[in-house]
C-alpha positions in Angstrom: 72.9 108.0 150.5 74.1 106.4 147.4 74.2 108.4 144.1 72.4 106.7 141.2 75.0 106.2 138.5 74.9 105.1 134.9 77.6 103.9 132.6 78.6 105.5 129.3 80.5 103.6 126.7 82.8 106.2 125.0 84.4 105.3 121.7 87.6 107.2 121.0 90.1 107.5 118.2 93.5 107.6 119.9 94.5 106.0 123.2 96.6 108.9 124.2 93.4 110.8 125.1 92.2 108.4 127.8 93.4 110.7 130.6 91.2 113.5 129.4 88.1 111.3 130.0 88.9 111.1 133.7 87.6 114.6 134.4 84.1 113.7 133.2 83.5 110.8 135.5 84.9 107.6 136.9 86.8 105.6 134.3 86.2 101.9 135.1 87.7 100.1 132.0 89.4 101.0 128.8 90.0 98.7 125.9 93.1 99.9 123.9 92.6 97.5 121.1 88.9 98.2 120.5 89.3 101.8 121.5 86.4 102.3 124.0 86.2 103.3 127.6 83.5 102.6 130.2 82.8 105.7 132.2 80.4 106.0 135.2 78.5 109.3 135.7 75.7 110.4 138.0 72.3 109.9 136.4 71.4 113.6 137.0 74.3 114.8 134.9 74.3 112.2 132.2 72.8 114.3 129.4 75.2 117.2 130.0 78.2 115.0 130.1 77.2 113.1 127.0 76.9 116.4 125.1 80.2 117.6 126.3 81.9 114.4 125.3 80.4 114.5 121.8 81.9 117.9 121.3 85.5 116.6 121.8 87.3 116.0 118.5 88.7 112.6 119.5 85.4 111.0 120.5 83.6 108.9 117.8 80.4 108.2 119.6 78.8 107.7 123.1 76.4 105.0 124.1 74.4 104.7 127.3 74.4 101.6 129.4 70.9 100.1 130.0 71.9 98.3 133.2 70.0 100.6 135.7 66.7 100.0 133.8 66.9 96.2 133.5 64.9 94.2 136.1 67.2 91.9 138.0 64.9 90.2 140.5 64.0 86.9 139.0 61.2 84.5 140.0 60.7 80.8 139.2 57.7 80.2 137.0 57.0 76.7 138.5 57.7 75.6 142.0 60.0 72.6 142.2 58.1 69.3 142.4 59.2 67.2 145.3 59.2 63.6 144.4 58.0 61.2 147.1 59.7 57.8 146.9 58.1 54.6 148.1 61.0 52.9 149.9 58.9 49.9 150.8 58.8 48.7 147.2 60.5 45.3 146.8 60.2 44.2 150.5 
């Protein structure tokens, strides 16, 4: 059974503290120039992890990813119109 996971965007102040984020979840990406990291956590534990991260002195802010709540199954509004050509025109 797959765990439902959600991403957290963690804004930090110094890049030397990136290794400390690894104990809170799976670090997928870090941007050293813009100083943020993408961290994946189980959805059950997201509130607890977010509170613990905000208590750390080197964390500026924490944003939640909205990806699990976005609908990704798309439907076409209009069916494609199939054009019927008259190939006998001009004979």
